[in-house]
DOSEKOL-527090 format. One record per residue (C-alpha): x, y, z; residue in three letters. Coordinates in steps of 0.5 Angstrom, whole numbers, padded with zeros to 4 digits, always signed. Layout:
XYZAla
...
END
This chain:
+0012-0025-0011Met
+0009-0019-0012Asp
+0003-0018-0017Ser
+0006-0016-0024Gln
+0003-0010-0027Pro
-0001-0011-0033Ala
+0000-0008-0040Tyr
-0004-0002-0041Thr
-0006-0001-0048Pro
-0005+0006-0051Pro
-0010+0011-0050Gly
-0011+0017-0045Ala
-0005+0019-0042Lys
-0004+0017-0034Gly
-0004+0022-0029Glu
+0003+0023-0026Tyr
+0005+0027-0019Arg
+0012+0030-0020Phe
+0017+0032-0014Ser
+0024+0034-0013Phe
+0028+0035-0007Gly
+0031+0042-0004Pro
+0038+0040-0006Trp
+0036+0041-0013Asn
+0036+0048-0012Ile
+0043+0049-0010Asp
+0049+0054-0009Glu
+0053+0050-0015Gly
+0059+0048-0011Ala
+0063+0042-0013Asp
+0069+0038-0011Pro
+0073+0043-0015Phe
+0070+0050-0013Gly
+0066+0054-0008Pro
+0059+0056-0009Pro
+0057+0061-0014Val
+0050+0062-0012Arg
+0047+0064-0005Gln
+0043+0059-0001Pro
+0035+0059-0002Val
+0030+0058+0004Ala
+0026+0052+0004Met
+0020+0056+0004Ala
+0022+0059-0002Glu
+0024+0053-0005Lys
+0017+0050-0004Met
+0014+0056-0007Arg
+0018+0055-0013Val
+0016+0048-0013Cys
+0008+0049-0013Arg
+0009+0055-0018Glu
+0013+0050-0023Leu
+0007+0045-0023Gly
+0010+0040-0018Phe
+0006+0037-0013His
+0011+0035-0008Gly
+0018+0035-0005Met
+0023+0029-0003Gln
+0027+0030+0003Phe
+0033+0027+0007His
+0032+0027+0014Asp
+0037+0033+0015Asp
+0033+0037+0010Asp
+0027+0037+0015Ala
+0031+0037+0021Val
+0038+0040+0020Pro
+0044+0037+0025Glu
+0039+0032+0028Leu
+0044+0028+0031Asp
+0045+0034+0036Thr
+0037+0034+0038Lys
+0033+0031+0042Ser
+0027+0027+0040Ala
+0022+0032+0042Ala
+0026+0038+0038Glu
+0026+0033+0032Ile
+0019+0032+0032Gly
+0017+0040+0033Arg
+0022+0042+0027Gln
+0019+0036+0023Ala
+0012+0039+0024Arg
+0014+0046+0022Gln
+0016+0043+0016Val
+0010+0040+0015Arg
+0006+0046+0016Arg
+0010+0050+0010Leu
+0009+0044+0006Leu
+0001+0045+0007Glu
+0001+0052+0006Asp
+0005+0051-0001Ala
+0000+0046-0003Gly
+0005+0040-0003Leu
+0006+0033+0000Glu
+0012+0030+0002Ala
+0014+0024-0002Glu
+0019+0021+0002Phe
+0025+0022+0007Val
+0032+0019+0006Ala
+0037+0018+0012Pro
+0043+0022+0010Arg
+0048+0016+0012Leu
+0054+0018+0008Trp
+0056+0025+0012Phe
+0057+0023+0019Ser
+0064+0021+0022Pro
+0061+0014+0024Cys
+0060+0012+0017Thr
+0067+0013+0014Ile
+0067+0005+0013Asp
+0060+0004+0011Gly
+0053+0005+0015Ala
+0049-0001+0015Tyr
+0056-0005+0013Thr
+0061-0002+0017Ser
+0066-0006+0020Asn
+0065-0003+0027Asp
+0058-0005+0030Pro
+0057+0001+0034Gln
+0057+0005+0027Cys
+0052+0000+0025Arg
+0048+0001+0030Gln
+0048+0009+0029Tyr
+0046+0008+0022Ala
+0040+0004+0024Val
+0038+0008+0030Asp
+0039+0014+0025Arg
+0034+0011+0020Ser
+0029+0010+0025Arg
+0029+0017+0027Thr
+0028+0018+0019Ala
+0022+0014+0019Ile
+0019+0018+0025Asp
+0021+0025+0021Ile
+0017+0022+0015Ala
+0011+0020+0020Asn
+0011+0028+0022Glu
+0012+0030+0015Leu
+0006+0025+0012Gly
+0010+0021+0008Ala
+0010+0014+0008Arg
+0016+0012+0005Thr
+0023+0011+0007Leu
+0029+0011+0001Val
+0035+0008+0002Leu
+0041+0010-0002Trp
+0046+0006+0000Leu
+0052+0011-0001Ala
+0058+0008+0003Arg
+0055+0001+0003Glu
+0061-0003-0001Gly
+0068-0002+0000Ser
+0074+0001-0003Tyr
+0079-0005-0002Ile
+0074-0011-0003Arg
+0078-0016+0002Glu
+0076-0011+0007Ser
+0069-0014+0008Lys
+0066-0020+0007Asn
+0061-0019+0001Pro
+0056-0024+0003Arg
+0056-0021+0010Val
+0055-0014+0008Glu
+0048-0016+0004Val
+0046-0020+0010Leu
+0047-0014+0015Gln
+0043-0009+0010Ile
+0038-0014+0010Arg
+0038-0014+0018Asp
+0038-0006+0018Ala
+0032-0006+0013Ile
+0028-0011+0018Asp
+0029-0007+0024Ala
+0026-0001+0020Met
+0020-0005+0018Leu
+0019-0007+0025Ala
+0020+0000+0028His
+0014+0002+0024Asp
+0009-0003+0021Pro
+0006+0002+0016Gln
+0013+0004+0013Ile
+0015+0003+0006Thr
+0022+0002+0004Ile
+0025+0003-0003Leu
+0032+0001-0005Ile
+0036+0006-0009Glu
+0042+0002-0012Pro
+0048+0006-0015Lys
+0054+0002-0018Pro
+0060+0007-0015Asn
+0061+0013-0012Glu
+0063+0015-0007Pro
+0065+0008-0006Val
+0069+0004-0011Asp
+0065-0002-0011Ser
+0058-0002-0008Ala
+0055-0008-0006Ile
+0048-0007-0008Ile
+0050-0004-0015Pro
+0044-0005-0020Thr
+0036-0006-0020Ile
+0037-0013-0020Gly
+0041-0013-0013His
+0036-0009-0010Ala
+0030-0013-0012Val
+0033-0019-0010Gly
+0035-0016-0003Leu
+0028-0014-0002Ala
+0026-0021-0003Tyr
+0031-0023+0003Leu
+0027-0018+0008Thr
+0022-0020+0013Ala
+0016-0017+0009Asp
+0018-0016+0002Pro
+0011-0013+0000Ala
+0014-0007+0004Arg
+0020-0007+0000Val
+0021-0004-0007Gly
+0026+0000-0011Cys
+0027+0007-0014Leu
+0031+0007-0021Val
+0035+0013-0022Glu
+0037+0014-0030Thr
+0044+0016-0028Ala
+0045+0011-0024His
+0043+0005-0029Ser
+0047+0009-0034Ile
+0053+0009-0029Leu
+0052+0001-0029Ala
+0052+0001-0037Gly
+0045-0001-0037Leu
+0039+0002-0040Asp
+0034+0006-0035Pro
+0028+0004-0039Ala
+0030-0004-0038Asp
+0031-0003-0031Asp
+0024+0000-0030Met
+0021-0005-0034Ala
+0025-0010-0029Tyr
+0022-0007-0023Gly
+0015-0007-0026Leu
+0015-0014-0028Ala
+0017-0016-0020His
+0012-0011-0018Gly
+0017-0007-0014Lys
+0018+0000-0018Leu
+0015+0005-0013Arg
+0019+0011-0015Ser
+0024+0014-0020Val
+0029+0019-0021His
+0029+0022-0028Leu
+0035+0026-0030Asn
+0040+0024-0036Asp
+0048+0022-0036Gln
+0053+0023-0041Gly
+0056+0016-0041Gly
+0060+0013-0035Leu
+0063+0019-0032Lys
+0061+0022-0025Phe
+0054+0022-0023Asp
+0052+0028-0027Gln
+0044+0029-0026Asp
+0043+0033-0032Lys
+0036+0035-0034Ser
+0032+0030-0036Phe
+0033+0028-0044Gly
+0038+0033-0045Ser
+0043+0028-0047Tyr
+0040+0022-0050Asn
+0033+0024-0052Leu
+0031+0017-0055Arg
+0033+0014-0048Arg
+0029+0019-0045Ala
+0023+0017-0049Phe
+0023+0010-0047Asn
+0023+0011-0040Gln
+0017+0015-0041Val
+0014+0010-0045Arg
+0015+0004-0040Val
+0012+0008-0035Leu
+0006+0010-0039Glu
+0005+0003-0042Glu
+0005-0001-0035Tyr
+0001+0004-0031Gly
+0006+0007-0027Tyr
+0003+0013-0023Gly
-0004+0010-0023Arg
-0003+0007-0016Asn
+0000+0014-0013Gly
+0007+0013-0015Glu
+0011+0019-0016Trp
+0015+0021-0022Val
+0021+0025-0018Gly
+0026+0029-0022Leu
+0033+0029-0019Asp
+0037+0034-0023Val
+0043+0039-0021Lys
+0043+0046-0023Val
+0049+0048-0028Met
+0054+0051-0024Arg
+0054+0057-0030Thr
+0047+0059-0028Gln
+0046+0065-0025Lys
+0042+0066-0018Gln
+0035+0069-0022Asp
+0036+0063-0027Ala
+0037+0057-0022Asn
+0030+0053-0023Thr
+0030+0053-0031Lys
+0033+0045-0030His
+0027+0043-0026Leu
+0022+0047-0031Arg
+0025+0044-0037Asn
+0025+0037-0034Ser
+0018+0037-0033Leu
+0016+0040-0039Ala
+0021+0035-0043Met
+0017+0029-0039Phe
+0010+0032-0041Lys
+0013+0033-0049Ala
+0015+0026-0049Leu
+0009+0023-0046Leu
+0005+0026-0052Asp
+0010+0023-0056Lys
+0009+0016-0053Val
+0001+0017-0054Val
+0001+0019-0061Ser
+0006+0013-0063Leu
+0003+0010-0069Asp
+0002+0003-0066Arg
-0001-0001-0072Glu
+0005+0001-0076Arg
+0010-0001-0071Glu
+0007-0007-0070Ala
+0007-0008-0077Glu
+0014-0007-0078Leu
+0016-0012-0072Ile
+0012-0017-0076Arg
+0016-0016-0082Glu
+0022-0016-0078Arg
+0024-0009-0081Asp
+0027-0006-0076Tyr
+0031-0001-0080Glu
+0025+0002-0082Glu
+0022+0002-0075Leu
+0028+0005-0073Asp
+0027+0011-0078Arg
+0020+0011-0076Tyr
+0021+0012-0069Leu
+0027+0017-0070Leu
+0022+0021-0075His
+0017+0021-0070His
+0021+0024-0064Leu
+0023+0029-0069Leu
+0016+0031-0071Gly
+0018+0029-0079Ile
+0012+0026-0082Ala
+0012+0020-0086Gly
END
């Protein structure tokens, strides 16, 4: 088992690095309507990233190298190096690369868990290419969102075999690059009906099955935890207890709906506060871990206001961090000793609202 992080007593705020992905500045298309904004060039997204106070960008493999399945290894390397130069010119770093395995015709029935062995091989090969792109960008982390790893009809696949197929795919990636760290990002549904690795507990368990568990961790996304009926702060704490929480995607979610990726704290402020609190109190970020924002632009936003969700989410994290640090811990501890949870509830709400007393 990985070493467990120690509790950090309240005091000075930790240092955090923030990132977002280029898909977070989008054109506003959804399943029910076409784009409502014009595309924004990658260089402009990087300029905005730095201007807003972020430190890095997240990438899918084909964010860095579009249509990479049609390109040679030399072409892929050349284009990835061009993106790295853009990052360096903007004063940014690449946090991670994630293979986009849910768009290809080869992954209709899953990627690592497809019933077609040729499709499974395609998924592993593309993941190796994504690692090569990560190396060109200067990122040492690969993120696996297991989008289509599951089933629409449960009887169409053997769930035990699926878990082992994903393990074997991760082992192949670990063997491809002895320096890469792999993070599993779980989600309970969407696009498949039933995901085989739906929660952070499943992701941590899968990490321990791999050939090198020390290099396999997890990424908790707020909305994905909520979609599973779980509390994202508890999921983060679980990952921290195992020494496996290596990244987060903060956003918000209005209940058990589709994945909304609302601005952080916009739906449930107290839930957002507790996420910031668990990260701060257990030293997250002090070893270089990133705080990622994965928030979508509202479809109603006009072209010249298509980055406010990023600015607002970053500002909300920092404001809630101030609330975490300024919490009266002695009063909280006294109320816990007295088992006066009603008063504790009132105090926390008043603290968040800025009401004295």
